[in-house]
Gaussian input, Z-matrix of N, CA and C with variables (Angstrom, degrees):
# hf/3-21g

backbone

0 1
 N
 C     1     B1
 C     2     B2     1     A1
 N     3     B3     2     A2     1     D1
 C     4     B4     3     A3     2     D2
 C     5     B5     4     A4     3     D3
 N     6     B6     5     A5     4     D4
 C     7     B7     6     A6     5     D5
 C     8     B8     7     A7     6     D6
 N     9     B9     8     A8     7     D7
 C    10    B10     9     A9     8     D8
 C    11    B11    10    A10     9     D9
 N    12    B12    11    A11    10    D10
 C    13    B13    12    A12    11    D11
 C    14    B14    13    A13    12    D12
 N    15    B15    14    A14    13    D13
 C    16    B16    15    A15    14    D14
 C    17    B17    16    A16    15    D15
 N    18    B18    17    A17    16    D16
 C    19    B19    18    A18    17    D17
 C    20    B20    19    A19    18    D18
 N    21    B21    20    A20    19    D19
 C    22    B22    21    A21    20    D20
 C    23    B23    22    A22    21    D21
 N    24    B24    23    A23    22    D22
 C    25    B25    24    A24    23    D23
 C    26    B26    25    A25    24    D24
 N    27    B27    26    A26    25    D25
 C    28    B28    27    A27    26    D26
 C    29    B29    28    A28    27    D27
 N    30    B30    29    A29    28    D28
 C    31    B31    30    A30    29    D29
 C    32    B32    31    A31    30    D30
 N    33    B33    32    A32    31    D31
 C    34    B34    33    A33    32    D32
 C    35    B35    34    A34    33    D33
 N    36    B36    35    A35    34    D34
 C    37    B37    36    A36    35    D35
 C    38    B38    37    A37    36    D36
 N    39    B39    38    A38    37    D37
 C    40    B40    39    A39    38    D38
 C    41    B41    40    A40    39    D39
 N    42    B42    41    A41    40    D40
 C    43    B43    42    A42    41    D41
 C    44    B44    43    A43    42    D42
 N    45    B45    44    A44    43    D43
 C    46    B46    45    A45    44    D44
 C    47    B47    46    A46    45    D45
 N    48    B48    47    A47    46    D46
 C    49    B49    48    A48    47    D47
 C    50    B50    49    A49    48    D48
 N    51    B51    50    A50    49    D49
 C    52    B52    51    A51    50    D50
 C    53    B53    52    A52    51    D51
 N    54    B54    53    A53    52    D52
 C    55    B55    54    A54    53    D53
 C    56    B56    55    A55    54    D54
 N    57    B57    56    A56    55    D55
 C    58    B58    57    A57    56    D56
 C    59    B59    58    A58    57    D57
 N    60    B60    59    A59    58    D58
 C    61    B61    60    A60    59    D59
 C    62    B62    61    A61    60    D60
 N    63    B63    62    A62    61    D61
 C    64    B64    63    A63    62    D62
 C    65    B65    64    A64    63    D63
 N    66    B66    65    A65    64    D64
 C    67    B67    66    A66    65    D65
 C    68    B68    67    A67    66    D66
 N    69    B69    68    A68    67    D67
 C    70    B70    69    A69    68    D68
 C    71    B71    70    A70    69    D69
 N    72    B72    71    A71    70    D70
 C    73    B73    72    A72    71    D71
 C    74    B74    73    A73    72    D72
 N    75    B75    74    A74    73    D73
 C    76    B76    75    A75    74    D74
 C    77    B77    76    A76    75    D75
 N    78    B78    77    A77    76    D76
 C    79    B79    78    A78    77    D77
 C    80    B80    79    A79    78    D78
 N    81    B81    80    A80    79    D79
 C    82    B82    81    A81    80    D80
 C    83    B83    82    A82    81    D81
 N    84    B84    83    A83    82    D82
 C    85    B85    84    A84    83    D83
 C    86    B86    85    A85    84    D84
 N    87    B87    86    A86    85    D85
 C    88    B88    87    A87    86    D86
 C    89    B89    88    A88    87    D87
 N    90    B90    89    A89    88    D88
 C    91    B91    90    A90    89    D89
 C    92    B92    91    A91    90    D90
 N    93    B93    92    A92    91    D91
 C    94    B94    93    A93    92    D92
 C    95    B95    94    A94    93    D93
 N    96    B96    95    A95    94    D94
 C    97    B97    96    A96    95    D95
 C    98    B98    97    A97    96    D96
 N    99    B99    98    A98    97    D97
 C   100   B100    99    A99    98    D98
 C   101   B101   100   A100    99    D99
 N   102   B102   101   A101   100   D100
 C   103   B103   102   A102   101   D101
 C   104   B104   103   A103   102   D102
 N   105   B105   104   A104   103   D103
 C   106   B106   105   A105   104   D104
 C   107   B107   106   A106   105   D105
 N   108   B108   107   A107   106   D106
 C   109   B109   108   A108   107   D107
 C   110   B110   109   A109   108   D108
 N   111   B111   110   A110   109   D109
 C   112   B112   111   A111   110   D110
 C   113   B113   112   A112   111   D111
 N   114   B114   113   A113   112   D112
 C   115   B115   114   A114   113   D113
 C   116   B116   115   A115   114   D114
 N   117   B117   116   A116   115   D115
 C   118   B118   117   A117   116   D116
 C   119   B119   118   A118   117   D117
 N   120   B120   119   A119   118   D118
 C   121   B121   120   A120   119   D119
 C   122   B122   121   A121   120   D120
 N   123   B123   122   A122   121   D121
 C   124   B124   123   A123   122   D122
 C   125   B125   124   A124   123   D123
 N   126   B126   125   A125   124   D124
 C   127   B127   126   A126   125   D125
 C   128   B128   127   A127   126   D126
 N   129   B129   128   A128   127   D127
 C   130   B130   129   A129   128   D128
 C   131   B131   130   A130   129   D129
 N   132   B132   131   A131   130   D130
 C   133   B133   132   A132   131   D131
 C   134   B134   133   A133   132   D132
 N   135   B135   134   A134   133   D133
 C   136   B136   135   A135   134   D134
 C   137   B137   136   A136   135   D135
 N   138   B138   137   A137   136   D136
 C   139   B139   138   A138   137   D137
 C   140   B140   139   A139   138   D138
 N   141   B141   140   A140   139   D139
 C   142   B142   141   A141   140   D140
 C   143   B143   142   A142   141   D141
 N   144   B144   143   A143   142   D142
 C   145   B145   144   A144   143   D143
 C   146   B146   145   A145   144   D144
 N   147   B147   146   A146   145   D145
 C   148   B148   147   A147   146   D146
 C   149   B149   148   A148   147   D147
 N   150   B150   149   A149   148   D148
 C   151   B151   150   A150   149   D149
 C   152   B152   151   A151   150   D150
 N   153   B153   152   A152   151   D151
 C   154   B154   153   A153   152   D152
 C   155   B155   154   A154   153   D153
 N   156   B156   155   A155   154   D154
 C   157   B157   156   A156   155   D155
 C   158   B158   157   A157   156   D156
 N   159   B159   158   A158   157   D157
 C   160   B160   159   A159   158   D158
 C   161   B161   160   A160   159   D159
 N   162   B162   161   A161   160   D160
 C   163   B163   162   A162   161   D161
 C   164   B164   163   A163   162   D162
 N   165   B165   164   A164   163   D163
 C   166   B166   165   A165   164   D164
 C   167   B167   166   A166   165   D165
 N   168   B168   167   A167   166   D166
 C   169   B169   168   A168   167   D167
 C   170   B170   169   A169   168   D168
 N   171   B171   170   A170   169   D169
 C   172   B172   171   A171   170   D170
 C   173   B173   172   A172   171   D171
 N   174   B174   173   A173   172   D172
 C   175   B175   174   A174   173   D173
 C   176   B176   175   A175   174   D174
 N   177   B177   176   A176   175   D175
 C   178   B178   177   A177   176   D176
 C   179   B179   178   A178   177   D177
 N   180   B180   179   A179   178   D178
 C   181   B181   180   A180   179   D179
 C   182   B182   181   A181   180   D180
 N   183   B183   182   A182   181   D181
 C   184   B184   183   A183   182   D182
 C   185   B185   184   A184   183   D183
 N   186   B186   185   A185   184   D184
 C   187   B187   186   A186   185   D185
 C   188   B188   187   A187   186   D186
 N   189   B189   188   A188   187   D187
 C   190   B190   189   A189   188   D188
 C   191   B191   190   A190   189   D189
 N   192   B192   191   A191   190   D190
 C   193   B193   192   A192   191   D191
 C   194   B194   193   A193   192   D192
 N   195   B195   194   A194   193   D193
 C   196   B196   195   A195   194   D194
 C   197   B197   196   A196   195   D195
 N   198   B198   197   A197   196   D196
 C   199   B199   198   A198   197   D197
 C   200   B200   199   A199   198   D198
 N   201   B201   200   A200   199   D199
 C   202   B202   201   A201   200   D200
 C   203   B203   202   A202   201   D201
 N   204   B204   203   A203   202   D202
 C   205   B205   204   A204   203   D203
 C   206   B206   205   A205   204   D204
 N   207   B207   206   A206   205   D205
 C   208   B208   207   A207   206   D206
 C   209   B209   208   A208   207   D207
 N   210   B210   209   A209   208   D208
 C   211   B211   210   A210   209   D209
 C   212   B212   211   A211   210   D210
 N   213   B213   212   A212   211   D211
 C   214   B214   213   A213   212   D212
 C   215   B215   214   A214   213   D213
 N   216   B216   215   A215   214   D214
 C   217   B217   216   A216   215   D215
 C   218   B218   217   A217   216   D216
 N   219   B219   218   A218   217   D217
 C   220   B220   219   A219   218   D218
 C   221   B221   220   A220   219   D219
 N   222   B222   221   A221   220   D220
 C   223   B223   222   A222   221   D221
 C   224   B224   223   A223   222   D222
 N   225   B225   224   A224   223   D223
 C   226   B226   225   A225   224   D224
 C   227   B227   226   A226   225   D225
 N   228   B228   227   A227   226   D226
 C   229   B229   228   A228   227   D227
 C   230   B230   229   A229   228   D228
 N   231   B231   230   A230   229   D229
 C   232   B232   231   A231   230   D230
 C   233   B233   232   A232   231   D231
 N   234   B234   233   A233   232   D232
 C   235   B235   234   A234   233   D233
 C   236   B236   235   A235   234   D234
 N   237   B237   236   A236   235   D235
 C   238   B238   237   A237   236   D236
 C   239   B239   238   A238   237   D237
 N   240   B240   239   A239   238   D238
 C   241   B241   240   A240   239   D239
 C   242   B242   241   A241   240   D240
 N   243   B243   242   A242   241   D241
 C   244   B244   243   A243   242   D242
 C   245   B245   244   A244   243   D243
 N   246   B246   245   A245   244   D244
 C   247   B247   246   A246   245   D245
 C   248   B248   247   A247   246   D246
 N   249   B249   248   A248   247   D247
 C   250   B250   249   A249   248   D248
 C   251   B251   250   A250   249   D249
 N   252   B252   251   A251   250   D250
 C   253   B253   252   A252   251   D251
 C   254   B254   253   A253   252   D252
 N   255   B255   254   A254   253   D253
 C   256   B256   255   A255   254   D254
 C   257   B257   256   A256   255   D255
 N   258   B258   257   A257   256   D256
 C   259   B259   258   A258   257   D257
 C   260   B260   259   A259   258   D258
 N   261   B261   260   A260   259   D259
 C   262   B262   261   A261   260   D260
 C   263   B263   262   A262   261   D261
 N   264   B264   263   A263   262   D262
 C   265   B265   264   A264   263   D263
 C   266   B266   265   A265   264   D264
 N   267   B267   266   A266   265   D265
 C   268   B268   267   A267   266   D266
 C   269   B269   268   A268   267   D267
 N   270   B270   269   A269   268   D268
 C   271   B271   270   A270   269   D269
 C   272   B272   271   A271   270   D270
 N   273   B273   272   A272   271   D271
 C   274   B274   273   A273   272   D272
 C   275   B275   274   A274   273   D273
 N   276   B276   275   A275   274   D274
 C   277   B277   276   A276   275   D275
 C   278   B278   277   A277   276   D276
 N   279   B279   278   A278   277   D277
 C   280   B280   279   A279   278   D278
 C   281   B281   280   A280   279   D279
 N   282   B282   281   A281   280   D280
 C   283   B283   282   A282   281   D281
 C   284   B284   283   A283   282   D282
 N   285   B285   284   A284   283   D283
 C   286   B286   285   A285   284   D284
 C   287   B287   286   A286   285   D285
 N   288   B288   287   A287   286   D286
 C   289   B289   288   A288   287   D287
 C   290   B290   289   A289   288   D288

   B1=1.4440
   B2=1.5272
   B3=1.3343
   B4=1.4597
   B5=1.5229
   B6=1.3356
   B7=1.4598
   B8=1.5188
   B9=1.3179
   B10=1.4706
   B11=1.5259
   B12=1.3352
   B13=1.4607
   B14=1.5157
   B15=1.3354
   B16=1.4585
   B17=1.5323
   B18=1.3331
   B19=1.4557
   B20=1.5223
   B21=1.3346
   B22=1.4636
   B23=1.5211
   B24=1.3167
   B25=1.4634
   B26=1.5274
   B27=1.3445
   B28=1.4529
   B29=1.5232
   B30=1.3137
   B31=1.4640
   B32=1.5259
   B33=1.3164
   B34=1.4624
   B35=1.5268
   B36=1.3190
   B37=1.4613
   B38=1.5266
   B39=1.3320
   B40=1.4685
   B41=1.5247
   B42=1.3262
   B43=1.4584
   B44=1.5272
   B45=1.3225
   B46=1.4564
   B47=1.5178
   B48=1.3204
   B49=1.4539
   B50=1.5313
   B51=1.3101
   B52=1.4735
   B53=1.5302
   B54=1.3234
   B55=1.4684
   B56=1.5213
   B57=1.3185
   B58=1.4606
   B59=1.5239
   B60=1.3225
   B61=1.4777
   B62=1.5195
   B63=1.3290
   B64=1.4654
   B65=1.5281
   B66=1.3201
   B67=1.4638
   B68=1.5296
   B69=1.3153
   B70=1.4618
   B71=1.5200
   B72=1.3237
   B73=1.4677
   B74=1.5303
   B75=1.3272
   B76=1.4627
   B77=1.5305
   B78=1.3259
   B79=1.4614
   B80=1.5262
   B81=1.3195
   B82=1.4693
   B83=1.5300
   B84=1.3262
   B85=1.4655
   B86=1.5297
   B87=1.3009
   B88=1.4662
   B89=1.5223
   B90=1.3316
   B91=1.4557
   B92=1.5170
   B93=1.3255
   B94=1.4788
   B95=1.5264
   B96=1.3196
   B97=1.4607
   B98=1.5327
   B99=1.3240
   B100=1.4736
   B101=1.5216
   B102=1.3095
   B103=1.4546
   B104=1.5062
   B105=1.3526
   B106=1.4632
   B107=1.5256
   B108=1.3143
   B109=1.4626
   B110=1.5233
   B111=1.3221
   B112=1.4550
   B113=1.5219
   B114=1.3245
   B115=1.4542
   B116=1.5289
   B117=1.3293
   B118=1.4613
   B119=1.5185
   B120=1.3106
   B121=1.4619
   B122=1.5166
   B123=1.3235
   B124=1.4543
   B125=1.5018
   B126=1.3141
   B127=1.4523
   B128=1.5225
   B129=1.3074
   B130=1.4601
   B131=1.5263
   B132=1.3283
   B133=1.4567
   B134=1.5320
   B135=1.3233
   B136=1.4575
   B137=1.5301
   B138=1.3081
   B139=1.4610
   B140=1.5377
   B141=1.3192
   B142=1.4633
   B143=1.5228
   B144=1.2900
   B145=1.4651
   B146=1.5195
   B147=1.3260
   B148=1.4629
   B149=1.5305
   B150=1.3351
   B151=1.4758
   B152=1.5252
   B153=1.3163
   B154=1.4677
   B155=1.5266
   B156=1.3316
   B157=1.4664
   B158=1.5257
   B159=1.3385
   B160=1.4645
   B161=1.5196
   B162=1.3381
   B163=1.4626
   B164=1.5260
   B165=1.3444
   B166=1.4605
   B167=1.5232
   B168=1.3213
   B169=1.4622
   B170=1.5204
   B171=1.3239
   B172=1.4627
   B173=1.5174
   B174=1.3251
   B175=1.4589
   B176=1.5208
   B177=1.3156
   B178=1.4545
   B179=1.5161
   B180=1.3222
   B181=1.4642
   B182=1.5249
   B183=1.3339
   B184=1.4670
   B185=1.5298
   B186=1.3040
   B187=1.4622
   B188=1.5289
   B189=1.3170
   B190=1.4712
   B191=1.5332
   B192=1.3362
   B193=1.4657
   B194=1.5225
   B195=1.3244
   B196=1.4668
   B197=1.5221
   B198=1.3185
   B199=1.4666
   B200=1.5268
   B201=1.3238
   B202=1.4645
   B203=1.5313
   B204=1.3212
   B205=1.4654
   B206=1.5233
   B207=1.3129
   B208=1.4616
   B209=1.5265
   B210=1.3194
   B211=1.4739
   B212=1.5303
   B213=1.3263
   B214=1.4633
   B215=1.5342
   B216=1.3316
   B217=1.4598
   B218=1.5278
   B219=1.3193
   B220=1.4681
   B221=1.5216
   B222=1.3184
   B223=1.4619
   B224=1.5152
   B225=1.3256
   B226=1.4719
   B227=1.5294
   B228=1.3356
   B229=1.4587
   B230=1.5340
   B231=1.3308
   B232=1.4627
   B233=1.5275
   B234=1.3202
   B235=1.4617
   B236=1.5328
   B237=1.3295
   B238=1.4633
   B239=1.5225
   B240=1.3364
   B241=1.4527
   B242=1.5313
   B243=1.3195
   B244=1.4628
   B245=1.5314
   B246=1.3098
   B247=1.4748
   B248=1.5220
   B249=1.3251
   B250=1.4638
   B251=1.5310
   B252=1.3287
   B253=1.4658
   B254=1.5181
   B255=1.3281
   B256=1.4559
   B257=1.5201
   B258=1.3189
   B259=1.4669
   B260=1.5205
   B261=1.3247
   B262=1.4581
   B263=1.5240
   B264=1.3333
   B265=1.4542
   B266=1.5153
   B267=1.3273
   B268=1.4613
   B269=1.5147
   B270=1.3125
   B271=1.4564
   B272=1.5192
   B273=1.3082
   B274=1.4600
   B275=1.5183
   B276=1.3181
   B277=1.4549
   B278=1.5247
   B279=1.3107
   B280=1.4551
   B281=1.5199
   B282=1.3292
   B283=1.4627
   B284=1.5149
   B285=1.3254
   B286=1.4515
   B287=1.5142
   B288=1.3269
   B289=1.4836
   B290=1.5109
   A1=107.62
   A2=115.26
   A3=122.00
   A4=108.67
   A5=116.50
   A6=120.24
   A7=109.05
   A8=115.01
   A9=122.05
   A10=107.51
   A11=115.73
   A12=122.29
   A13=108.15
   A14=116.22
   A15=121.54
   A16=108.50
   A17=115.33
   A18=122.12
   A19=107.42
   A20=116.72
   A21=121.50
   A22=110.63
   A23=115.30
   A24=122.59
   A25=107.72
   A26=115.36
   A27=121.49
   A28=111.60
   A29=114.58
   A30=122.13
   A31=109.73
   A32=116.12
   A33=121.24
   A34=111.34
   A35=117.15
   A36=121.31
   A37=113.71
   A38=117.30
   A39=121.36
   A40=108.18
   A41=116.81
   A42=121.24
   A43=111.78
   A44=116.35
   A45=121.53
   A46=110.75
   A47=116.89
   A48=121.00
   A49=110.34
   A50=116.59
   A51=119.99
   A52=110.62
   A53=117.42
   A54=120.09
   A55=110.14
   A56=117.49
   A57=120.90
   A58=111.54
   A59=116.97
   A60=120.69
   A61=110.08
   A62=118.40
   A63=121.83
   A64=109.03
   A65=115.85
   A66=121.29
   A67=110.94
   A68=117.15
   A69=120.99
   A70=112.19
   A71=116.46
   A72=120.12
   A73=110.75
   A74=117.01
   A75=119.84
   A76=109.87
   A77=117.69
   A78=120.61
   A79=111.82
   A80=116.65
   A81=120.90
   A82=112.40
   A83=118.14
   A84=120.56
   A85=111.84
   A86=117.64
   A87=121.90
   A88=110.97
   A89=116.34
   A90=120.67
   A91=114.25
   A92=117.68
   A93=119.73
   A94=114.41
   A95=117.57
   A96=119.25
   A97=110.98
   A98=116.73
   A99=119.55
   A100=110.20
   A101=115.41
   A102=120.53
   A103=114.94
   A104=117.60
   A105=120.18
   A106=107.46
   A107=115.69
   A108=121.53
   A109=109.71
   A110=116.94
   A111=121.52
   A112=109.04
   A113=114.38
   A114=119.85
   A115=108.19
   A116=115.93
   A117=122.42
   A118=108.56
   A119=116.15
   A120=120.93
   A121=108.00
   A122=115.45
   A123=119.21
   A124=111.97
   A125=114.59
   A126=120.71
   A127=109.08
   A128=116.08
   A129=122.33
   A130=108.71
   A131=118.25
   A132=121.87
   A133=112.54
   A134=117.35
   A135=121.45
   A136=110.93
   A137=116.51
   A138=120.79
   A139=110.92
   A140=116.16
   A141=119.93
   A142=108.30
   A143=116.33
   A144=122.06
   A145=112.19
   A146=117.16
   A147=120.36
   A148=112.82
   A149=116.55
   A150=118.71
   A151=111.75
   A152=116.78
   A153=121.65
   A154=106.47
   A155=115.86
   A156=120.27
   A157=114.11
   A158=118.41
   A159=121.27
   A160=109.95
   A161=115.29
   A162=122.08
   A163=108.04
   A164=115.41
   A165=122.24
   A166=108.14
   A167=117.59
   A168=121.20
   A169=109.82
   A170=115.17
   A171=120.23
   A172=109.07
   A173=115.09
   A174=121.44
   A175=107.99
   A176=114.89
   A177=122.61
   A178=109.63
   A179=116.32
   A180=121.70
   A181=111.71
   A182=115.86
   A183=120.49
   A184=109.47
   A185=116.35
   A186=121.45
   A187=111.79
   A188=117.20
   A189=120.14
   A190=110.62
   A191=117.51
   A192=120.81
   A193=110.93
   A194=117.43
   A195=121.69
   A196=110.62
   A197=116.82
   A198=120.58
   A199=111.26
   A200=116.95
   A201=120.65
   A202=111.01
   A203=116.90
   A204=122.64
   A205=110.68
   A206=116.60
   A207=121.66
   A208=112.15
   A209=117.24
   A210=120.84
   A211=113.35
   A212=117.50
   A213=121.13
   A214=110.37
   A215=117.67
   A216=120.96
   A217=112.49
   A218=119.24
   A219=120.59
   A220=110.33
   A221=117.57
   A222=120.58
   A223=110.13
   A224=117.18
   A225=121.41
   A226=110.97
   A227=118.05
   A228=121.55
   A229=111.18
   A230=116.37
   A231=119.85
   A232=109.16
   A233=117.65
   A234=121.49
   A235=111.15
   A236=117.41
   A237=121.08
   A238=110.68
   A239=117.05
   A240=120.72
   A241=110.63
   A242=117.07
   A243=121.78
   A244=109.97
   A245=117.01
   A246=120.03
   A247=111.29
   A248=115.49
   A249=122.44
   A250=112.23
   A251=117.35
   A252=119.77
   A253=113.49
   A254=117.46
   A255=118.69
   A256=118.32
   A257=117.78
   A258=118.77
   A259=109.89
   A260=115.52
   A261=121.12
   A262=112.08
   A263=115.80
   A264=120.23
   A265=107.88
   A266=114.86
   A267=120.12
   A268=109.01
   A269=114.36
   A270=122.73
   A271=106.07
   A272=116.92
   A273=120.54
   A274=110.35
   A275=114.95
   A276=120.87
   A277=109.50
   A278=116.26
   A279=123.09
   A280=108.36
   A281=115.61
   A282=119.67
   A283=109.22
   A284=115.37
   A285=120.85
   A286=107.77
   A287=115.89
   A288=118.76
   A289=110.32
   D1=145.71
   D2=179.75
   D3=-118.32
   D4=132.74
   D5=174.06
   D6=-111.40
   D7=128.04
   D8=175.43
   D9=-108.50
   D10=130.90
   D11=175.26
   D12=-124.88
   D13=132.38
   D14=-179.13
   D15=-130.22
   D16=130.98
   D17=172.64
   D18=-104.47
   D19=133.91
   D20=-177.03
   D21=-119.03
   D22=132.22
   D23=175.08
   D24=-110.73
   D25=130.29
   D26=-177.70
   D27=-116.46
   D28=162.35
   D29=177.38
   D30=-66.51
   D31=157.58
   D32=177.03
   D33=-62.04
   D34=-23.86
   D35=-179.34
   D36=-80.14
   D37=-9.98
   D38=178.19
   D39=-71.08
   D40=128.37
   D41=-177.28
   D42=-85.35
   D43=163.03
   D44=175.31
   D45=-62.06
   D46=-35.76
   D47=177.99
   D48=-63.18
   D49=-41.31
   D50=178.29
   D51=-66.07
   D52=-39.75
   D53=176.95
   D54=-61.98
   D55=-43.38
   D56=178.29
   D57=-64.25
   D58=-34.47
   D59=177.76
   D60=-67.89
   D61=-38.57
   D62=175.10
   D63=-57.38
   D64=-48.22
   D65=-179.30
   D66=-60.77
   D67=-45.94
   D68=-179.43
   D69=-62.93
   D70=-45.88
   D71=-178.66
   D72=-64.91
   D73=-38.67
   D74=179.63
   D75=-65.99
   D76=-46.40
   D77=-179.70
   D78=-60.63
   D79=-33.39
   D80=-178.95
   D81=-65.58
   D82=-18.60
   D83=178.35
   D84=-62.13
   D85=-26.36
   D86=-179.64
   D87=-57.58
   D88=-34.40
   D89=-176.26
   D90=-83.29
   D91=-10.78
   D92=-174.08
   D93=-121.44
   D94=-11.98
   D95=-177.44
   D96=-115.17
   D97=123.43
   D98=177.05
   D99=-70.11
   D100=152.96
   D101=175.16
   D102=92.18
   D103=-6.88
   D104=175.49
   D105=-87.32
   D106=121.76
   D107=179.66
   D108=-82.38
   D109=-45.59
   D110=175.84
   D111=-155.35
   D112=158.98
   D113=-177.15
   D114=-144.48
   D115=138.27
   D116=179.61
   D117=-137.20
   D118=147.89
   D119=176.09
   D120=-157.36
   D121=146.88
   D122=178.05
   D123=-174.53
   D124=176.53
   D125=176.71
   D126=-78.05
   D127=140.92
   D128=177.45
   D129=-70.43
   D130=122.13
   D131=179.60
   D132=-105.63
   D133=1.79
   D134=-179.30
   D135=-78.39
   D136=144.20
   D137=176.37
   D138=-71.84
   D139=-38.60
   D140=176.41
   D141=-74.48
   D142=143.28
   D143=178.96
   D144=58.57
   D145=30.69
   D146=-176.86
   D147=-69.98
   D148=-10.66
   D149=175.59
   D150=-67.97
   D151=-16.84
   D152=173.64
   D153=-94.50
   D154=106.24
   D155=-169.75
   D156=-82.32
   D157=-26.88
   D158=-173.92
   D159=-125.94
   D160=138.73
   D161=176.34
   D162=-118.94
   D163=129.43
   D164=178.03
   D165=-118.38
   D166=134.58
   D167=177.73
   D168=-139.45
   D169=136.35
   D170=176.13
   D171=-141.31
   D172=143.75
   D173=173.86
   D174=-111.83
   D175=131.91
   D176=-176.92
   D177=-114.20
   D178=148.23
   D179=179.57
   D180=-55.90
   D181=-40.17
   D182=-176.20
   D183=-164.83
   D184=179.75
   D185=-178.79
   D186=-62.89
   D187=-36.12
   D188=179.43
   D189=-62.18
   D190=-39.57
   D191=178.28
   D192=-66.10
   D193=-39.89
   D194=176.18
   D195=-63.65
   D196=-44.19
   D197=179.07
   D198=-61.39
   D199=-41.50
   D200=179.74
   D201=-66.95
   D202=-38.31
   D203=177.67
   D204=-62.05
   D205=-42.58
   D206=-175.92
   D207=-57.54
   D208=-39.75
   D209=-176.68
   D210=-97.97
   D211=-3.95
   D212=-176.94
   D213=-62.80
   D214=137.64
   D215=-175.61
   D216=-67.85
   D217=-29.46
   D218=176.55
   D219=-69.80
   D220=-39.96
   D221=174.56
   D222=-65.11
   D223=-41.18
   D224=178.69
   D225=-62.43
   D226=-34.49
   D227=177.52
   D228=-66.03
   D229=-39.84
   D230=176.97
   D231=-65.66
   D232=-43.29
   D233=178.42
   D234=-60.97
   D235=-38.73
   D236=177.84
   D237=-64.95
   D238=-41.03
   D239=177.52
   D240=-62.50
   D241=-42.20
   D242=178.36
   D243=-58.28
   D244=-44.02
   D245=177.47
   D246=-65.51
   D247=-41.15
   D248=-177.32
   D249=-60.80
   D250=-37.78
   D251=-177.17
   D252=-88.76
   D253=6.93
   D254=169.29
   D255=113.91
   D256=26.23
   D257=176.79
   D258=-59.50
   D259=127.08
   D260=177.00
   D261=-100.07
   D262=-33.38
   D263=-174.80
   D264=-160.18
   D265=159.24
   D266=172.93
   D267=-150.70
   D268=152.22
   D269=174.60
   D270=-126.28
   D271=124.68
   D272=179.27
   D273=-126.77
   D274=138.35
   D275=177.94
   D276=-136.72
   D277=147.90
   D278=176.42
   D279=-123.27
   D280=137.43
   D281=173.69
   D282=-133.43
   D283=151.14
   D284=174.48
   D285=-89.25
   D286=130.55
   D287=-179.54
   D288=-127.54

């Protein structure tokens, strides 16, 4: 199983409503993409690294499922929305679990 974790940093002009919409759209991918075992997303509540406002996490059955997710057009639409609402930076990591 592969776990992907992404931290997202947004512009000061990004609203709380837009951040919540990012979270909702990301979570909705669970229902449309095969190979996702579980998916979590939420606002970062930690004091450290608080400049990254949103945390996205997904567990995939295997590397092939992760690869398919990466190029999937529904995932790409969520990524486009994230950019549209002011993403400044992101950090993504994958681990085998």
